Every structure is written in C-alpha cells, then in structure tokens.
C-alpha positions in Angstrom: 72.6 35.3 89.1 69.4 33.7 87.9 66.9 36.2 86.5 63.3 35.5 87.3 61.0 36.6 84.4 57.6 38.3 84.9 54.5 37.0 83.1 54.8 39.7 80.5 58.5 38.9 79.8 57.5 35.2 79.4 54.9 36.2 76.8 57.5 38.2 74.9 59.8 35.2 75.0 57.0 33.0 73.7 56.7 35.4 70.7 60.4 35.0 70.1 60.0 31.2 70.5 57.2 31.1 68.0 59.5 32.5 65.4 62.1 29.9 66.2 59.5 27.2 65.9 58.3 28.5 62.5 61.9 28.4 61.2 62.3 24.8 62.4 59.2 23.8 60.5 60.3 25.6 57.4 63.7 24.0 57.4 62.3 20.5 58.2 60.2 20.8 55.0 63.3 21.7 53.0 65.8 19.1 54.3 66.5 16.6 51.5 69.5 15.3 49.6 71.2 18.0 47.6 70.3 21.1 49.6 73.3 22.9 51.1 73.4 24.0 54.7 74.1 27.6 53.6 70.7 27.5 51.8 69.1 26.4 55.0 70.8 29.3 56.8 69.5 31.8 54.2 65.9 30.5 54.5 66.2 30.9 58.3 67.6 34.4 58.3 65.0 35.6 55.8 62.1 34.3 57.9 63.5 35.6 61.2 64.1 39.1 59.8 60.8 39.0 58.0 59.2 38.6 61.4 60.9 41.8 62.7 63.4 39.8 64.7 67.2 39.2 64.5 69.1 35.9 64.4 70.4 35.3 68.0 73.5 33.5 66.9 74.8 35.7 64.1 77.8 37.7 65.4 77.5 36.1 68.8 81.1 35.7 70.0 82.1 36.0 66.4 79.8 33.2 65.1 79.3 33.9 61.4 75.9 32.4 60.6 72.2 32.7 61.6 71.8 29.0 62.5 74.1 26.2 63.7 74.0 23.3 61.2 75.8 20.2 62.5 76.0 17.2 60.2 76.6 13.6 61.3 79.6 13.5 63.7 79.3 17.3 64.2 77.8 17.7 67.7 77.1 21.5 67.9 78.1 24.9 66.5 78.6 23.7 62.9 78.9 26.5 60.3 76.5 26.5 57.4 78.5 26.1 54.2 78.2 24.9 50.6 78.2 21.4 51.8 75.3 19.5 50.2 73.4 17.1 52.4 73.5 13.5 51.3 71.0 10.6 51.6 71.5 9.0 55.0 73.0 12.0 56.7 71.5 13.4 59.9 71.6 17.2 60.6 71.1 19.0 63.9 69.7 22.6 63.5 70.1 25.0 66.4 68.1 28.2 65.9 67.7 31.4 68.0 65.6 34.5 67.4 65.9 37.9 69.3 62.6 39.7 69.3 61.5 42.7 71.3 64.4 42.3 73.7 64.3 38.6 74.4 65.6 35.4 72.9 64.1 32.1 71.9 66.3 29.0 71.4 65.6 25.5 70.2 67.3 22.6 68.4 66.2 19.5 66.6 67.9 16.7 64.6 66.5 15.4 61.3 67.3 12.6 58.9 68.1 13.3 55.3 66.1 11.0 53.0 66.3 7.4 54.2 68.4 6.9 57.3 69.5 3.8 59.2 67.4 2.3 61.9 70.2 3.1 64.4 70.2 6.8 63.4 66.5 7.0 63.8 66.8 5.5 67.3 69.6 8.0 68.1 67.4 10.9 67.1 64.3 9.5 69.0 66.3 8.7 72.2 67.7 12.2 72.2 64.3 13.8 71.7 62.8 11.6 74.5 65.6 12.3 76.9 64.6 16.0 76.8 61.0 15.0 77.8 62.4 12.8 80.5 64.2 15.8 81.9 61.1 18.0 81.4 59.2 15.8 83.9 61.3 17.5 86.6 61.0 21.1 85.2 58.6 22.0 88.0 58.7 24.2 91.1 60.5 22.5 94.0 62.7 20.1 92.0 66.4 20.8 91.9 68.3 21.6 88.7 70.2 18.3 88.6 67.0 16.3 88.8 66.5 17.2 85.1 70.1 16.5 84.4 70.0 13.1 86.0 66.8 12.1 84.2 68.4 12.9 80.8 71.5 10.9 81.5 69.7 7.9 82.9 67.4 7.6 79.9 70.2 8.1 77.4 72.5 5.5 79.0 69.7 3.0 79.4 69.4 3.1 75.7 73.1 2.5 75.0 74.1 6.0 74.0 76.2 8.7 75.8 75.6 12.2 76.9 78.0 15.0 75.9 79.7 16.6 78.9 81.5 19.5 77.3 78.4 21.5 76.4 75.4 22.2 78.6 72.0 23.9 78.6 71.5 27.4 80.1 69.1 30.1 81.2 67.6 32.3 78.5 66.2 35.8 78.5 67.3 39.2 77.5 70.7 37.5 77.1 71.1 34.3 75.0 73.1 32.6 77.7 72.2 33.3 81.3 72.6 31.5 84.6 72.2 28.7 85.5 74.2 26.2 83.5 72.2 23.0 83.0 74.3 19.8 82.5 72.7 16.8 80.8 74.3 14.5 83.3 75.0 14.1 87.1 73.4 12.9 90.3 69.9 14.1 91.3 69.2 16.4 94.1 71.9 19.0 93.4 71.8 22.7 92.4 69.2 25.4 92.9 65.5 24.6 93.4 63.4 25.6 90.5 61.1 28.6 90.9 58.2 30.0 89.0 59.5 32.5 86.4 62.8 30.7 85.6 63.3 30.3 81.9 65.7 27.5 80.9 67.0 25.9 77.7 67.4 22.2 78.3 69.4 20.7 75.4 70.6 17.1 75.5 73.4 16.3 73.0 73.7 12.6 72.6 76.4 10.6 70.9 76.1 7.2 69.3 79.5 6.2 70.7 81.8 7.8 73.3 80.8 11.1 74.9 84.2 12.7 74.1 84.2 15.6 71.7 86.8 18.0 70.3 86.6 21.4 68.7 87.9 21.9 65.1 90.3 24.5 64.0 87.6 27.0 63.2 87.2 27.4 67.0 83.5 26.5 66.9 82.5 23.2 65.4 82.5 20.4 67.9 82.7 16.8 66.6 82.7 13.4 68.2 86.2 12.1 68.8 85.4 8.6 67.5 83.6 9.9 64.4 80.2 8.4 65.3 77.1 10.4 64.9 75.5 12.9 67.3 72.0 14.3 67.8 70.7 17.4 69.6 67.2 18.4 71.0 66.3 21.6 72.8 63.4 23.8 73.8 63.1 27.0 75.8 61.1 26.2 79.0 59.3 28.5 81.4 58.8 27.2 84.9 55.3 27.9 86.0 53.3 27.2 89.2 51.9 24.2 87.4 53.3 22.3 84.4 56.3 23.6 82.5 55.6 25.6 79.4 57.5 25.1 76.1 58.0 28.6 74.7 59.5 27.4 71.4 56.4 25.8 69.9 53.8 27.0 67.4 50.4 27.6 68.9 51.5 27.5 72.6 
C-alpha cells in the first residue's frame, strides 16, 4: 500500500532530509586519502544525534553502522571499517536520518583525491541519470516512466544499471511501497499522485550490471570487479514540480 503524505508530514520529512544533506556535506569535506570509513561513520552519527535524530540504518535488519560506505566495486550496503581510503578510490555514501517520526534518505558518490576521467564520468552519469528520472516525477506519469528514463540515459552513456536493488517509498518507515526499479519499459506501474514520497536511487556499474552479495550478508559488489556509483534523493510529488527533500535550504 502506498502511503500518501500530508503537507505537514512532508515538512517533517524535509526536516529529516535537511539533516541528511548536512551530513553529506560534512563527509564530502572530509573525504581524502588516509581517512577510514569508520571515521566517516562516526562523524555522521555524531551530527545526526546532535540534531536530535537517529541514524535510520543502524540496527535496521541487523545493519551495524550509521551509514553505508561502499568503495570502488562495492555497489551498496558496504560496512564502514578501518579501511583507509586511497588516492583514486571512489566511495558511495548512503545516509538516512529518522527525525520526529519520519525518515530522510539520500546517497552520493565521491572521488578520493585525483580520480580517473572514466571514474569522473561514471559518477556524473549516475548523478545525471537521477535527474533524467526526476523529469517524470510528476502527477500523471507512471512509476516506470522514471525507471525507463534512468536506464535509457545510463545505457546511452555506455554503463549499466543494477537490477538487484531498487528505489522505494519513504515515510514513517524507511522502506515503503512502491518499489522503484531503475530500468524497464515506460508506461507501467501506478500513476504518480500528489503526496507520494519516493527515493529514486540509480546504482550504475562501469561494466556488467551483475552483482553478488558478500559473506557478511550485506555488502553488494560488482561481479566483474569494475567500479560502481550511486545517487539518491528523497522526492515529494507535488501538484507542480517535484520537491527534493534531502537538500539544504529547500
């Protein structure tokens, strides 16, 4: 069942989303060779709790950390650890905050120091694929219109879209209906309505779209060992343009 949010609920979600956006900015400034992903996790948790919120991910289904930190061939759900980032790595950070009964959820991928031109292109295509999908996050379009736009843009640029993990509704629960694939034909699924709140989150691989989950039961990696990038915002469907709830100042 898709839960339609009231204007007041959307404002509360924007408050949660602002905390998420602040953490992303804090971590972006700290990403450099030598920092460990557990240090990034500690910075995130400290800020989230300092805002009177709780990390959405910590303890969720047994997940042990406040953020997901996925490096290079890791696609999603990477555990923060004592691993130090190295020059040329890329890191995807997925962050959620639970505030006054509602979640905000967003992900971004960053380069560590100087990265290759191809890795820069992977990150930028992933980011832009989200905005291609966002063009269809409006009343009257169908869910898969967003999905198709993401896939078409990614594949036009020579990359592949992960099939095993998808976007989702967000609200009082971190994962709500509907599921939002980043691939598929247009014109399918429910019609978008004012008050829906969705997390659209393309995960894009440099090589094949095939992934596997490691023995920890969480960390997904590319099967071919090539790099992966991730980009996500929490979106409110309005009567006009879509509203990004996981931004500062919006």
